[in-house]
C-alpha positions in Angstrom: -14.1 -104.9 62.0 -11.4 -104.9 64.6 -12.0 -104.4 68.3 -9.6 -103.3 71.0 -10.2 -101.7 74.4 -13.8 -101.2 73.4 -12.9 -99.3 70.2 -13.8 -100.4 66.7 -11.7 -100.2 63.6 -12.8 -100.5 60.0 -10.3 -101.7 57.4 -10.3 -101.3 53.6 -7.9 -102.5 51.0 -6.3 -100.0 48.6 -5.4 -101.9 45.4 -3.4 -99.1 44.0 -1.0 -98.8 47.0 -1.4 -102.5 47.9 -2.0 -101.4 51.5 -4.7 -102.0 54.1 -6.0 -98.7 55.5 -8.1 -98.4 58.6 -9.9 -95.9 60.8 -11.0 -96.0 64.4 -14.8 -95.4 64.2 -15.7 -94.6 67.8 -14.0 -91.2 67.9 -14.7 -87.7 66.9 -11.0 -87.3 66.2 -9.5 -88.9 63.1 -7.3 -91.8 64.0 -6.0 -94.0 61.1 -3.7 -96.9 60.7 -2.3 -99.0 57.9 -0.4 -102.3 57.2 0.5 -104.8 54.5 -0.9 -107.9 56.1 -3.6 -108.9 58.6 -1.1 -109.1 61.4 0.4 -105.7 60.6 -3.1 -104.0 60.4 -4.1 -105.6 63.7 -0.9 -104.4 65.4 -1.3 -100.9 63.8 -4.9 -100.7 65.0 -3.9 -101.5 68.6 -0.9 -99.1 68.4 -3.1 -96.3 67.1 -5.6 -96.8 69.9 -2.8 -96.9 72.5 -1.2 -93.8 70.9 -4.5 -91.9 71.0 -5.1 -92.7 74.6 -1.5 -91.7 75.5 -1.8 -88.5 73.6 -5.0 -87.6 75.4 -3.4 -88.3 78.7 -0.3 -86.3 77.9 -2.5 -83.3 77.0 -4.8 -83.7 80.0 -7.8 -84.3 77.7 -10.5 -86.9 78.3 -10.4 -89.4 75.4 -13.6 -90.2 73.5 -14.9 -93.4 75.1 -16.7 -96.2 73.4 -20.4 -96.0 73.4 -22.3 -96.1 76.7 -25.5 -97.6 75.4 -27.5 -94.5 76.1 -29.0 -92.8 73.1 -31.1 -89.7 73.0 -33.7 -89.8 70.2 -36.0 -86.9 69.3 -39.4 -87.9 67.8 -42.5 -86.1 66.8 -45.1 -86.2 69.5 -47.3 -88.3 67.3 -44.6 -90.9 66.6 -43.7 -91.0 70.2 -47.3 -91.7 71.1 -47.6 -94.5 68.5 -44.5 -96.3 69.5 -45.4 -96.0 73.2 -48.8 -97.5 72.5 -47.3 -100.3 70.4 -44.7 -101.1 73.1 -47.4 -101.2 75.8 -49.6 -103.4 73.5 -46.7 -105.9 73.3 -46.1 -105.7 77.1 -42.7 -104.1 76.7 -41.0 -100.9 77.9 -40.4 -98.2 75.3 -36.7 -98.7 75.6 -37.0 -102.5 75.2 -39.3 -102.1 72.1 -37.0 -99.6 70.4 -33.9 -101.6 71.2 -35.4 -104.7 69.6 -36.4 -102.8 66.5 -32.9 -101.3 66.1 -31.4 -104.8 66.6 -33.6 -106.2 63.8 -32.7 -103.3 61.5 -29.0 -103.6 62.0 
């Protein structure tokens, strides 16, 4: 994984073309990059993020931003009750309890 200005890039190697291909993961738009070496792919990733931000500015669009840390989750009322009770039993807030479980799962 590559990181730049809060954005994350994923890179894969294509044996057929002998190129590294990447994609910026934090966006709804498709932003890709490629290179032949680690240095080239890192530079291409940063250039793609900068190009994306410049393109949005030029058009007057607000770019997709890296994640805020806020997540809306819809649960069944029964599951909501169970996790609330479990969090309270452990002396934690519901947000803290869910965050800890997601951290363990990732």
